[in-house]
N, C-alpha and C positions, 0 to 999 in steps of 0.2 A: 744880651743883657744877662747880668748875674744877680742872683738874690743872695744877699749877705745874711747869714744867721748868726745869732749871738753865741759866743763860747760860754761854757759853764762858769768860768771865772767872772766874765762880764755880767752874767745874770745875777750871781751872788753879790757882786759889788753894787749893783743897781737896785737891790731890794730895799724898800722903805717900809716903815710901820705907819699905819693909819689908825686913827681913833674915831669911832663913830658913836655919837650919843643918840640912842634910839628912842628917847623919851618923846611921846606924842607924835611919833612918825608912823606911817602906814607900813605894815609888814611887807607887802609885796614890793613897794618902792625901795625900801631899805635892802631887801634881799637881792634885787636886780643890780643895784649899785655895788653891793658888796661882792657879788659874784663876778662882776666885771673887773673889780680891783684884784680879786684872787687869781683870775685868769690872765691878767696883764693886758687886757684889750685897750686900756687907756695909754699904752706905751707905743712908741713908734717901732720898736723891735719885736712886736707881738708875732708869734708863730704858733699855729694851732697844735703843733707836735712838741712844743717846749713849754715848760713851766716858768714863765717870766714874770709871774704875778707878784704882788706885794703881800705882806702880812696885814691882817685887819683885826683890830680889837673893837668889839661892840660892847658898850656898857648900857645900863638901864634897860635890859631886855624885858623886865617886868612891866615897863611903862609903854610897851608897843601897843598899837591899836589896829583895829580892822574897820573897814567902811561898811555901811549898810547894816544888814542883819547878820553878817558873817560871824560876829562874836557869839551869837546864839546858835547858829546852824553848823559851823565848821567843826569837824571831828577828825581825830587822828586814829588810824587803824593800825593795829599790830596783831601778829599771829604767833602763837607759841610753837606751831609745828604739829601739834596734836589735833585730831579731829574735834571740831567744835571749839578750838582754841582761839578764835577770833575775839578781839577786844576793841571797842570803840571808846575813845576818851574825848569828851567835849573840850573845845578850846578854852573855856573858862576854867575848867579843872586843871588843864595842862599849864596854863599861865600861872596858876597858883602854886602848883607842885614843882614844875621844872620849866621856868620861863626861858632859859637859855635853849632848851630843846626846840621851841617854836621857831626861833630864828635859824638854828642849825638845820632843821628839817627843810625850811623854805629855801635856804641857800644850797643845800646838798642836791636838791632836785633840779637846780639851775646849772649845776656844773656837769661836765662830761661824765658819762657812766662807764668809766674805765679806770685803769691804774693811775693815769695822769690826773683824773678828777679826784681820786682819793688822796693823791699827793697834794693837790691844791687845797682840798678841804682841811688838811692838817694845819694850814696857815691861818685858819679862822679861830679866834679866841672870843668867846661870848661869856659875859658875866651879867648876873641878874641885877646887881646894884651898881653903885657909882665907882667902887674901888676895883682896881685890877693890879696884878703884880708885874706889869710890863713898863714901869716908869723908867727903868734903866735903858730901854730901847728908844726912849724919847719919841713916842708916837706923835705924828702930826695930826691935829684935829681937823677933820674935814666937815663941811656943812653940806648936808644932803637936801 
């Protein structure tokens, strides 16, 4: 038996654009579906060593929600690199200031932690509001 792998030209031709409306959806559920689309796991020609995934545009990031008490308890940690430079930002403040970062962070952690994962992550476009500049690509709206 032989395993057929996609050629780079075939991968580029088969790329689609998907539009996801995140209003009133749960963060983790959206992130898992978006990560699968970015990796290309929904396609029959999926291979873990190739980037066969599609482009994903997420709108209404500011209207994403969490279940239970996570909206009060969840924090985002960052470090400046200096001693004592750790910083914790609560979810509520992060969703007010940078709502697109919440979805980007959740999706980034679900992708591979290597050069291929970074390449996949560049195909994710997240916007806080309803408007986005990708109308020319004619993204196909998907229901999650």
